N, C-alpha and C positions, 0 to 999 in steps of 0.2 A: 504494500500500500504506500502511495506517495505521502511523504511527510508534509505536515503543514508548514508553509513557508513563512508564516508569521504566528508566533505564540503570544497569547495574552493571559494575564493573571491580575488579580487584585488582592492587595494585602493592606489592611488598616486604612482604607480610603485612598490608597496609592495604586493607580493602574500601571501595569508593566507591559510594554510591548517589546517583544524580542524578534528581531529579524533572524530568520532561521534557514540560511543556506551556508552553514559553516564551512562546507567543502570549497566554497568560492569566496571566503571571507565576506559572506553576505552581500555579494554583488546583486544589484537590482535587475532581475529580468521582469518581463511584463506581468507575470503572475504575482511575484513578490510585490511589485509596485502597487498593483490593484489591491492586494490583500492588506498592505500597509495602510493605504488610504482608508479602507473600510475599518481597520482597527482603530485608527485615530478618530474617525467619525463616531465609532461606537463609544470610545472613551469620552469623547466630547459630550455625547448625549447622556451618558450615565450620571444619575443623580448621586450615586454612592462614591464615584471617583472624584476626588478633589485635587489631585496632583497626578501628573503623568511622568513616567520614566521610560525612555527609549534606549534600548541597548542591542547588542548583537550576540548571537550564539557562537560558541567556540572561542577562537583566539582573535577574532576581529570584530570591529563595529560595523563598518560598511566600506567596501573597497571601491564603490562607485557603480556605474552602470555595467551590466554584463554586455560587452560589445558584440558577443555572438548572437544575442537575442534582441539587441536594441533596435527599435523601429525608427531609428534615425540613420544609422550607418550599416546595419547588417545586410546580408544578401537579400533577405525578405523585403527589407525596406526599399530596395531598388525597384520593386514592382509597385510601390505605393506612390501616390502623388505627393508633392511637397506639402500641400495643404493637409493631407491625411497624416503625414509624419508630424507636422507641427501640432495638429489637434491632439494626436495621441500623447505627445510629450507634455503638452499643456495640461491634459487630463491627469497624467501621472504626477505632475507637480502640485496637484491639489493638496497632497499630504502635508507639504511644508507650509502652505498658506494656512491650513487648519492649525498646525502646531503654533504658528506665530500669532494667529488671530483669536484662538479660542480663549475663553475666560478662565482658564486653569493654567497654573504654572507647569512648564514642561522642562524636564531635566534630561540631558543627554548623558548617559552613563557609558563612557567611551572606553571599552575594555581592551582595545587593540587597534590595529591599523585603521585609519580613516582617510578616504581619498575620494576625489571626484564628487559625484552626487552625494556621497556620504558626508562631505563637509557641508553640503547644503542642508541635510537633515540635522546635523549637529548645530549649525548656525541658526536654524529655525527655532531651536529650543531656547528657553530663557537663560539657562545656565548650563555649563558643561563641566562634569567631573570626569577625570581621566585616570587611567592606570599608567604606571611608568612604562608599560608596554605599548602605549598609544602613539604610534608613529603617524604624523600628519603630513599630507601632501595634496596640493590642489590637483595636479595630474592632468588637467584638461588639455593644455597645450601639448603634452607628451603624446596624446592620441589624436591631435588635430581638431580638437573641439574648443568652443568658445566659452563653455560653462552652462550649467543647467541647475535645476532644483533650487533656483534663486540664490545660489551660492554667492554670486557677485553682489547681490543686494544685501544679504545678511552680513557678510564679512566686511563690507564697506560701512555698515552701521556699527559693527563691533570695533573695527580697527581704524576707521577713517581712511586717510590716504595711504596708510601702510598696507592696506589690502591689495593695492596694485602690485607691489613687489611680491606679495604672496602668490598671486596668479601668474605674473610674468616670469618669475624665476622658477616656479614649480619645484621649489626646494623641498627635500625630504627633511622634516623637522622631528627631532627627538621629542619625547614627552616633556623633558626638562626645558628644552628651548621653546617649545610651544607655550608652556606655562609662563615662562619669563616674558614672552611677547603678549600675553593676555588672551591667548586662544582658549585656554582652559581656566576655569575659575578655581579649581582645586585639583590637587594631584595626590594620588594614593598608591601604595603598593598594591599589586594585583589581588592579594588575599584580603585587603581591606576595602577595596572599591565598593563592592555591593553593599556591605554593611553600613559604610559611611553614607553612601548615596541614599539608601532607604531610610536611614535615621533622619537625614535632612528632609526627605520627602514626607515622612510621617509628621514631622513638626509643621510643615506647610499644610498638610491635610487636616490638622487639628485647628487651624486658624479659621476665622470667620469667612465663610464662602463669599459673602458680599464684599468684605474688605479685599480678599484676594482678587475677585473679579474686577473691582474698580481700580485697584492698584495696577493690575496688568494693563487695563485700558489706558490708564495714565501713562505708563511706561511706553506703550505702543504709540500713543498720541504724541509723545515727546519727540518722536522721529520726524514730525512734520509741522506741528503747531507752533505758532508764535508764543512768546511768554505771556502775553495778555490772554490769548485763547487758552493756554494751559492754566493760568490763574483761575479763569472761569470754570474750566473743567474740573480742576482739583476741588474748588469750592462746592460744586454740585455733587461730585462723587463723595466727598467727605461727609456731607450732610446725609446722603443716601446710605452710606455704609454705617454711619452712626445710628440712623433710624432702624436699619436692619438689626443692629446689635441690641438696641433697646427693645424692639419687638420680640427678639429671641429670648431675652431675659424675662419679658412679661409672660411669654408662653410657659416658661419653666416655673414661674411663681404660682 
């Protein structure tokens, strides 16, 4: 029987999505891409999941797109129109938009090599916790591609102008170097990564759902709003999160 290419679990309000093609370092083929989007949608809809963790099975996080099955450059793609290829890739990239836009914090638990589309998935998450085994490489230019899974968007938001060197050089970065550059928020030994990540995620899951929702909306809005617009949004969201907290206390009393 074919194994599930995406595994899901829930522990103490934390949803866990595991990319499950370990033999290819969790390279994204069409089936995995579709299943990943479905899993993120499911976690987003779930009322019991209040924080999301994304990771990879085996020794890698995600090595990027599986070029043998990619509907952009594979042999199969040669028989598709340009419009069909674009539409297919746009559809697959819905997963990273959901990770970025959903009202729940998302953590990338980067257990090993991450490259190509994988850095898009990692960048879509709010924070990134990595193992010392987590080699980072943009890799797009190495295979003649310009970038996908919104990697250029997310890493420009995270690193600013430094993201350009990340993509142009396609340098392979050790976990320690990536951490120094700010690509990872926290760095752990392999045996500690899961425990530390889930401990952090559980604390978030225990926070007020309304406060988490409005905090993430504020952080996302800060990518494009003016300071006056942010001042207004923070005022509105602060009042709304406070009301939710007061209402929750009243229901308990």
